[in-house]
Each structure stands twice: as structure tokens, then as C-alpha cells.
C-alpha positions as a printed Julia matrix, in Angstrom:
336×3 Matrix{Float64}:
  -59.62   33.13  -32.64
  -56.01   33.88  -33.3
  -53.56   31.36  -31.97
  -51.4    34.17  -30.23
  -54.57   35.51  -28.31
  -54.39   35.07  -24.53
  -56.13   32.18  -23.94
  -59.67   32.34  -22.18
  -61.68   29.52  -20.32
  -63.98   29.09  -23.52
  -60.72   28.66  -25.65
  -59.44   26.04  -23.12
  -62.79   24.18  -23.53
  -62.34   24.34  -27.41
  -58.88   23.21  -27.58
  -59.8    20.22  -25.49
  -63.13   19.55  -27.58
  -61.21   19.8   -31.05
  -57.92   17.85  -30.06
  -59.32   15.49  -27.44
  -62.91   15.19  -28.45
  -63.99   15.9   -25.0
  -64.18   18.73  -22.58
  -61.59   19.48  -19.72
  -62.23   16.83  -16.92
  -62.26   19.41  -13.98
  -61.23   22.74  -12.83
  -57.65   21.6   -12.61
  -57.54   21.06  -16.43
  -58.89   24.42  -16.79
  -56.46   26.06  -14.58
  -53.68   24.11  -16.34
  -55.04   25.16  -19.87
  -55.04   28.86  -18.68
  -51.56   28.61  -17.5
  -50.52   27.96  -21.11
  -51.11   31.58  -22.0
  -52.0    31.17  -25.5
  -54.02   28.89  -27.6
  -51.09   28.14  -29.72
  -49.16   26.97  -26.47
  -52.09   24.8   -25.25
  -52.2    23.36  -28.47
  -48.75   22.29  -28.45
  -49.24   20.81  -24.79
  -52.11   18.87  -26.04
  -50.23   17.63  -28.96
  -47.52   16.4   -27.14
  -49.66   14.58  -24.77
  -50.07   10.81  -24.04
  -54.04   11.02  -24.64
  -53.68   12.92  -27.98
  -51.17   10.13  -29.28
  -53.61    7.11  -27.95
  -56.52    9.2   -29.64
  -54.73    9.56  -32.9
  -53.74    5.87  -32.8
  -57.25    4.82  -31.92
  -59.17    7.04  -34.93
  -56.21    6.79  -37.62
  -58.2     5.09  -40.51
  -55.09    3.76  -42.17
  -53.22    0.58  -41.55
  -49.8     2.29  -42.49
  -50.71    5.19  -40.01
  -51.56    2.92  -37.2
  -48.29    1.05  -37.66
  -46.21    4.0   -37.48
  -47.97    5.38  -34.33
  -47.91    1.92  -32.72
  -44.2     1.85  -33.34
  -43.25    5.55  -32.64
  -39.92    7.15  -32.93
  -38.26    4.32  -31.38
  -39.05    1.39  -33.81
  -40.55   -0.37  -31.03
  -44.15   -1.73  -30.73
  -46.03    0.02  -27.71
  -47.8    -2.52  -25.48
  -51.34   -2.98  -25.32
  -53.23   -1.35  -22.37
  -54.71   -3.85  -19.52
  -58.15   -4.67  -19.74
  -60.21   -3.09  -17.3
  -62.98   -5.69  -16.87
  -66.2    -5.77  -18.7
  -66.85   -2.83  -21.37
  -68.99   -0.04  -20.41
  -72.04    0.24  -22.47
  -72.73    3.5   -23.87
  -76.06    3.97  -25.59
  -76.3     7.59  -27.77
  -80.0     7.95  -27.66
  -81.48    9.94  -30.08
  -85.04   11.24  -29.41
  -87.92    9.05  -31.15
  -85.93    6.19  -32.32
  -87.43    3.67  -29.86
  -84.87    4.2   -27.44
  -87.03    4.07  -24.21
  -87.73    0.34  -24.95
  -83.95   -0.31  -25.24
  -83.22    1.66  -22.16
  -85.65   -0.27  -20.12
  -83.69   -3.33  -21.28
  -80.14   -1.96  -20.64
  -81.5    -1.26  -16.95
  -82.73   -4.83  -16.7
  -79.31   -6.31  -17.91
  -77.26   -4.03  -15.82
  -78.18   -6.27  -12.84
  -78.05   -3.59  -10.1
  -74.73   -2.27  -11.35
  -74.69    1.58  -11.44
  -76.39    3.24  -14.46
  -75.7     6.53  -15.73
  -78.88    8.4   -16.92
  -78.66   11.73  -18.45
  -81.91   12.88  -17.35
  -80.73   12.75  -13.56
  -76.87   12.75  -13.74
  -76.32   15.03  -16.57
  -74.14   14.95  -19.43
  -71.14   12.36  -19.33
  -68.68   15.1   -20.98
  -69.53   17.16  -17.82
  -68.06   14.54  -15.55
  -64.6    13.56  -14.9
  -63.42   10.03  -16.52
  -62.84    9.06  -13.02
  -66.53    9.66  -11.73
  -67.67    7.89  -15.03
  -65.48    4.67  -14.49
  -67.88    2.87  -11.86
  -70.93    2.9   -14.47
  -71.84   -0.28  -16.22
  -74.38    1.71  -18.41
  -74.24    5.24  -19.67
  -77.21    6.27  -21.76
  -79.43    9.31  -22.64
  -79.85   11.98  -25.07
  -76.05   13.39  -25.52
  -74.04   13.65  -28.61
  -70.7    11.61  -29.63
  -68.64   13.86  -27.91
  -70.09   12.68  -24.65
  -70.19    9.0   -25.6
  -66.24    9.21  -26.24
  -65.72   10.83  -23.07
  -66.77    7.54  -21.34
  -63.48    5.85  -20.46
  -62.49    2.59  -22.2
  -63.2    -0.01  -22.46
  -66.32    0.47  -23.71
  -69.0    -0.05  -26.23
  -70.82    2.44  -28.25
  -74.17    2.26  -30.32
  -77.16    4.21  -31.5
  -80.42    3.61  -33.33
  -81.31    5.57  -36.14
  -84.89    5.98  -37.89
  -85.87    7.26  -41.26
  -85.36   11.01  -40.72
  -88.81   12.28  -41.94
  -90.78    9.68  -39.94
  -88.81   10.62  -36.65
  -89.73   14.23  -37.26
  -93.46   13.45  -37.42
  -93.08   11.05  -34.52
  -91.1    13.84  -32.54
  -93.8    16.61  -33.35
  -96.86   14.19  -32.59
  -95.26   13.37  -29.32
  -94.82   17.04  -28.2
  -98.18   17.94  -29.49
  -99.53   14.9   -26.99
  -98.61   16.68  -24.04
 -101.41   17.55  -21.71
 -102.19   21.23  -21.4
 -102.22   21.54  -17.57
  -98.82   19.7   -17.7
  -97.31   22.23  -20.15
  -98.43   25.14  -18.39
  -97.3    23.9   -14.76
  -93.75   23.28  -16.29
  -93.45   25.78  -18.49
  -92.64   23.68  -21.34
  -91.93   25.49  -24.37
  -91.49   23.29  -27.12
  -94.79   21.31  -26.07
  -96.52   24.76  -26.04
  -95.58   25.73  -29.54
  -96.41   21.91  -30.67
 -100.1    22.09  -29.27
 -100.79   25.65  -30.74
  -99.59   24.55  -34.04
 -100.18   22.22  -37.26
  -97.36   20.15  -38.15
  -96.66   22.72  -41.38
  -96.6    25.6   -38.61
  -94.18   23.73  -36.12
  -91.62   22.78  -38.84
  -91.67   26.4   -40.11
  -91.47   27.99  -36.77
  -88.88   30.64  -36.37
  -88.11   29.7   -32.61
  -84.4    28.9   -32.5
  -84.94   26.02  -29.85
  -87.38   24.57  -32.24
  -85.04   24.91  -35.06
  -82.31   23.03  -33.13
  -84.66   20.41  -32.31
  -85.67   19.78  -35.78
  -82.63   20.48  -38.39
  -80.55   17.41  -39.19
  -80.38   16.28  -35.54
  -78.88   12.85  -36.18
  -76.25   14.17  -38.14
  -75.31   16.65  -35.59
  -75.56   14.49  -32.74
  -72.9    11.94  -34.64
  -70.64   15.09  -35.67
  -70.41   16.3   -32.16
  -71.74   19.31  -30.3
  -73.14   21.5   -33.16
  -75.72   23.88  -33.42
  -77.73   25.47  -36.29
  -76.37   28.95  -37.15
  -77.79   29.28  -40.83
  -79.04   27.7   -43.99
  -76.52   24.85  -44.49
  -74.33   26.27  -41.67
  -73.08   24.61  -38.42
  -71.09   25.79  -35.54
  -69.7    23.95  -32.31
  -71.57   25.18  -29.25
  -68.38   27.0   -28.16
  -67.65   28.53  -31.58
  -68.92   31.75  -33.13
  -71.27   31.85  -36.09
  -68.16   33.23  -38.32
  -66.67   29.64  -37.7
  -69.21   27.63  -38.74
  -68.97   24.43  -41.09
  -70.94   23.39  -43.79
  -73.5    20.76  -44.39
  -71.21   18.3   -46.3
  -68.37   18.89  -43.71
  -70.63   18.28  -41.14
  -71.56   15.08  -42.81
  -68.33   13.86  -43.06
  -67.68   14.31  -39.42
  -70.74   12.59  -38.62
  -70.29    9.5   -41.0
  -66.53    9.15  -39.62
  -68.04    8.62  -36.11
  -71.08    6.67  -37.12
  -68.9     4.0   -39.0
  -66.73    3.6   -35.74
  -69.55    2.75  -33.53
  -69.62   -0.76  -32.38
  -73.12   -1.09  -33.44
  -75.86    0.6   -35.21
  -79.51   -0.59  -35.02
  -82.96    1.02  -36.89
  -86.37    1.21  -35.78
  -87.62   -0.34  -38.74
  -86.2    -3.5   -38.29
  -85.29   -3.25  -34.51
  -86.4    -6.69  -33.49
  -84.37   -8.34  -36.46
  -81.18   -6.16  -35.13
  -81.95   -7.03  -31.31
  -79.82  -10.05  -31.19
  -77.08   -8.79  -33.35
  -76.87   -5.9   -31.02
  -76.95   -7.62  -28.22
  -73.92   -9.96  -29.28
  -71.88   -6.8   -30.3
  -72.47   -5.44  -26.78
  -71.62   -8.7   -25.05
  -74.96   -8.98  -23.47
  -77.3   -11.89  -23.19
  -80.35  -11.52  -25.57
  -83.61  -11.83  -23.43
  -85.91  -11.83  -26.2
  -88.42   -9.26  -27.8
  -88.37   -5.9   -26.4
  -91.33   -4.19  -24.64
  -93.05   -1.42  -26.42
  -92.21    1.71  -24.31
  -93.67    5.5   -25.14
  -95.37    4.69  -28.34
  -97.81    7.13  -30.34
 -100.73    5.09  -28.12
  -98.93    5.8   -24.85
 -101.55    7.64  -22.21
 -100.32    8.74  -18.65
 -100.47   11.65  -16.61
  -98.4    13.78  -19.25
  -99.48   12.35  -22.36
 -103.06   12.39  -24.11
 -104.61   10.6   -27.3
 -104.28   12.76  -30.06
 -104.8    11.97  -33.82
 -101.76   11.57  -36.06
 -100.69   14.59  -37.9
 -101.72   15.67  -41.32
  -98.74   15.44  -43.62
  -99.43   18.25  -46.1
  -97.44   18.7   -49.6
  -96.08   21.88  -47.86
  -95.29   20.09  -44.44
  -93.7    17.38  -47.01
  -91.4    19.82  -48.35
  -90.07   21.17  -44.9
  -89.53   17.6   -43.75
  -87.29   17.18  -46.67
  -85.53   20.37  -46.42
  -84.87   20.04  -42.59
  -83.61   16.45  -43.01
  -81.25   16.56  -46.19
  -78.0    15.31  -44.33
  -79.84   13.08  -42.06
  -81.3    11.35  -45.1
  -78.07   10.88  -46.77
  -76.3     9.71  -43.27
  -79.4     7.27  -43.04
  -79.02    5.86  -46.31
  -75.19    5.43  -45.92
  -75.83    3.73  -42.57
  -78.31    1.35  -43.77
  -75.96    0.4   -47.05
  -72.63    0.19  -44.43
  -74.55   -1.84  -41.6
  -76.67   -4.18  -44.08
């Protein structure tokens, strides 16, 4: 996309996400962006905005850069923003990372205050910051771009799991969906899982399956990225020609990961729980309940034996999680 190309609605969305880390907040913002005429003109408007200056201040990693941004051209320190009350709790829930148990605990701790649930309320990035402001807890399956769209003060956390184990658990979860539920609801991924061995599922050519398997933790923490080829990833508003490499994606993900307020791990969740609650400024109510486990049986899920991990399936698991395994290992080192 040339910067002198007349701006389109997709171009406005691209510029906002690239420079501000969020989509336009409402229809008026799209109209304002389109009125800029070209991508270059819109880019200059955003770079001159107070929001971009604040974001640059928050994300500049070096102390000297922070000092210069604080003082600005006038040489005077910028005053701190006034606090808005208790921080919003943002749970970036990656599938099959014991998130259901944590979400039940957050519901309990919300104490009647509004809770934003991605399943019923949609992606946070699709709402205005004004609409999100009343919510005490925002949680669900969304990406870091959505999490950072939540207005401050906020505390953002996630839970990671050993990547190959997470994929096996994901397949087993889909495989356990009852046939009548899958048929009645037209559920494509569970349908394919029920018809496939683990090895067949991991090698399935369906694009929806590929996007649900390949380096999901890294893509979630990097932003709104989809798989467009072997070791190539593009933002959802970009063409395949604009894709970045796996190492570039991992670098973005690690930058965002290390800026989170807390990262817990499935393998030691009860050990992490008190420290997580302290980081979030919440009381620790003791051990978490066990929700949505491999033994769960209900109207949607039926008992099934655990999948067999063949040598071929193991090779596929390693290939599909090459970035996730690096991210997980570095996260364990960083967060202790």
C-alpha cells in the first residue's frame, strides 16, 4: 500500500492499528481518517496526536527515551494523569490454558460490578473506550490488540501452557463434542476433529484449522495476525505480500509479553495464583476450582479416550509450535 494512495476504510483501520495499537473507536473516527485523503496525511495526523505521544511514552523501553518524552521540547516535565479508581482487570484467555477456572474466579471477585465477556459482548477492540470504561473485568479469547484497547488504568495478564500439550488438549476438547451438537450447530472444527486422528487433524489443509493450530500463543501476543504461509504471518488487514517472518512475529510477541502485569503458567497455576492475585490487586480466595477439564461431561461434551500421539503427530506438533515453544521457554525464564 503506497502512502500516496487515496485512503480507504481498510487503510484507516490499518493506520490506527499500526500506530495506536487499536482500531478506530467509532464511525466518526473512520470519517475523520478518510477525510485525510491519503495514508501519508493520516499518518502525520496520528503521529502529531496526544494519544500517540502517550503511547510512545508508555512503550519506549529506554530510560533516556522516556525522559525525553516526559520533558518534551519545552524541557518541562509532563504532569501525571489523574488516577481513575481501581484498575480494570483484563484477562487475555488463550484456549486450553485453564482459563475457565480463572474466569469463574474473576466473576466471583467482580462482586456484581460489570464484566465484559468476549462471547456475549464481542471483541473489546470493536467497542469504544467510553463503552468499555464502566467494566471492572474484561476477559475472553481475544488478542493483545484488544487488551491494549481497554482504557487505563488496567492490569493485563495471561496464562501460558507448554505448547504441544496445549494443542493435544485442544484437539481432545474438539474431538469430545457430541455428534448431535456438532450437527445441530454446524460446528466445523469439532466435526473435522471427530472425523480425524490427532495426526490427521494436525495435518488438515482447512485454513480455519491451520489458524487454530499454528503458533497461536505467539500470534495472540503479537496482535491480530493470521497464517499466510510457511513461517509467514500477516495482520488481518494486510495482504499476504505484506507478511512478516516468524522471528519478526516472535519479537513483537515477546515485547508485548514482557510488558504484561503478570503471566501465569498452567503447569504451576496453584503456585502462581497468590502472586497473580497480588499483581492484580485482588484478594486470594484460595485454590481454583477445576472447570472444563478432560473429564468434564455435559450436554456438549462426551467422554473420549485421550488421543494417541504417534511419532508423526509429534513431528507435526513440533513444527506447528516452533515459535510458541521459544516464547514459552523465554517466558518461563523471565517470569521465574
